[in-house]
C-alpha positions in Angstrom: 8.2 -126.0 16.4 9.0 -123.2 14.0 8.7 -120.2 15.0 7.4 -117.8 13.1 9.6 -114.4 12.4 7.4 -111.5 12.3 7.6 -108.5 10.9 6.5 -105.7 12.4 4.6 -103.2 10.2 5.4 -99.6 9.8 3.3 -97.5 11.7 0.6 -95.8 9.8 1.6 -92.5 9.2 -0.6 -89.8 11.3 -2.8 -87.9 9.4 -1.3 -84.9 8.1 -4.1 -82.4 10.3 -3.3 -80.0 11.7 -5.1 -78.4 14.7 -7.5 -75.0 14.0 -4.5 -72.4 15.2 -1.7 -74.0 13.1 -4.1 -73.8 10.0 -4.9 -70.1 10.5 -0.6 -69.3 11.1 0.1 -71.4 7.8 -3.0 -69.5 5.9 -1.9 -66.4 7.2 1.4 -67.1 5.9 0.2 -67.6 2.2 -1.7 -65.1 2.2 0.7 -62.7 2.9 3.4 -63.9 0.7 0.4 -63.8 -2.2 -0.1 -59.6 -0.8 3.1 -59.1 -0.9 4.1 -60.5 -4.7 0.9 -59.0 -5.7 2.0 -55.5 -4.5 3.1 -53.0 -6.9 4.9 -49.8 -6.5 2.5 -47.0 -5.6 2.8 -44.8 -9.2 3.6 -41.3 -8.5 0.2 -39.2 -10.3 0.8 -36.3 -11.8 -0.6 -33.1 -11.1 -2.5 -31.7 -13.8 -2.8 -27.8 -14.0 -6.2 -26.3 -13.4 -7.6 -26.2 -16.5 -7.6 -21.6 -17.7 -10.6 -20.5 -16.0 -12.7 -19.7 -19.2 -14.2 -16.3 -19.3 -17.8 -15.5 -18.5 -20.0 -15.3 -21.6 -21.2 -12.6 -22.2 -24.4 -11.8 -21.4 -26.4 -10.2 -24.8 -28.1 -6.8 -24.0 -32.0 -6.5 -23.7 -32.6 -3.4 -24.9 -36.5 -3.8 -24.8 -36.1 -4.6 -21.0 -33.7 -1.9 -20.3 -35.8 0.6 -22.1 -39.2 -0.4 -19.8 -36.3 -0.1 -16.7 -35.8 3.6 -18.1 -39.3 4.3 -19.0 -40.5 3.0 -15.2 -37.7 5.1 -13.3 -38.9 8.0 -15.0 -42.3 7.6 -14.3 -41.7 7.1 -10.7 -39.4 10.3 -11.0 -42.6 12.1 -12.0 -44.3 11.0 -8.8 -41.1 12.7 -7.2 -39.1 9.2 -6.4 -36.0 9.6 -4.2 -33.0 7.6 -4.7 -34.1 5.4 -7.8 -31.9 3.1 -9.0 -32.0 0.7 -11.8 -30.1 -2.7 -11.5 -28.9 -4.6 -14.0 -29.0 -8.7 -13.3 -29.0 -10.3 -15.9 -27.2 -13.3 -16.0 -27.5 -13.0 -12.1 -31.1 -14.4 -12.6 -33.7 -15.8 -14.0 -36.6 -14.1 -13.5 -35.2 -10.7 -14.5 -33.2 -8.6 -16.3 -33.4 -5.2 -14.6 -34.6 -4.4 -11.2 -35.7 -1.1 -10.5 -35.3 0.1 -7.1 -37.0 3.7 -5.6 -38.4 5.4 -2.2 -40.9 7.3 -1.0 -41.5 9.3 1.7 -44.8 8.4 3.0 -47.0 4.9 2.6 -49.5 7.3 0.3 -47.1 8.4 -2.1 -45.4 4.9 -2.1 -48.9 3.6 -3.5 -49.7 6.3 -6.0 -46.1 5.8 -7.0 -47.2 2.7 -7.8 -50.5 3.5 -9.1 -48.9 5.8 -11.4 -46.7 3.6 -13.2 -49.2 1.0 -13.5 -51.8 3.3 -15.1 -49.3 5.2 -17.6 -47.6 1.7 -18.6 -51.1 0.7 -19.8 -52.0 3.4 -21.9 -48.7 4.1 -23.3 -47.7 0.7 -23.7 -50.3 -1.6 -23.3 -48.6 -3.1 -20.6 -50.0 -5.3 -17.8 -47.9 -6.4 -14.9 -48.2 -10.1 -14.3 -48.1 -9.9 -10.9 -48.3 -6.4 -8.1 -48.3 -7.0 -4.4 -48.2 -4.4 -1.6 -50.4 -1.5 -2.9 -52.7 -1.8 0.0 -50.0 -1.2 2.8 -47.6 1.2 1.1 -44.8 -0.3 3.0 -43.2 -2.1 -0.4 -44.9 -2.1 -4.0 -43.8 -4.7 -6.2 -44.2 -4.8 -9.9 -43.7 -7.3 -11.9 -43.2 -7.1 -15.1 -41.8 -10.0 -16.7 -38.2 -9.0 -18.0 -38.3 -5.5 -15.0 -39.2 -5.8 -11.8 -39.6 -2.4 -9.6 -39.4 -2.2 -6.1 -41.3 0.8 -4.9 -40.2 1.2 -0.6 -41.5 3.8 2.1 -37.9 4.9 2.9 -37.3 2.8 6.4 -38.4 -0.4 5.0 -35.7 0.1 2.5 -33.2 0.6 4.2 -34.5 -2.7 6.0 -34.5 -4.9 3.3 -31.4 -3.3 1.6 -32.1 -5.2 -1.8 -28.8 -3.3 -3.1 -27.3 -5.1 -0.8 -28.7 -8.2 -1.8 -27.7 -7.6 -6.2 -23.7 -6.0 -4.5 -22.5 -7.3 -7.7 -25.3 -6.0 -10.2 -23.9 -3.7 -12.5 -26.1 -0.3 -11.2 -27.5 3.1 -13.1 -28.7 6.2 -11.0 -31.8 8.0 -12.0 -31.8 11.8 -11.1 
């Protein structure tokens, strides 16, 4: 009988599947290679010189408010107020241009000085305050005339609150 010659078929190639660990290593190598190729030299940024500081804008003088502050200071002086100071707070606060600070030796004197300012400004200028506080106690009376705010203190209260210290940068005008 004739023998049949059999040829061996070549074995089928193993599938090219890799284990999960092998895939991770290969993927890591590829991404690292891509990252290395994509990375550029870090650019050196030149430091910019700081812009020159702009001069603070000049705050316009308000002669009407300054005149009112002087008038309030003089009215307080008429009633023997001590240590009268006008603080120029233009540009430092939005609620007033000038702050007048004065002291009295007793709570009655403080209330009397504040009442005197209110009455005289109403008579001569027709001015009424936007608001006032502290008339009943006489420890610290605040008179708000819009552009000018007056603080009339009992001496000990003035030292305690130290408004001049708060407005240390303000230009001061001492009134005799």
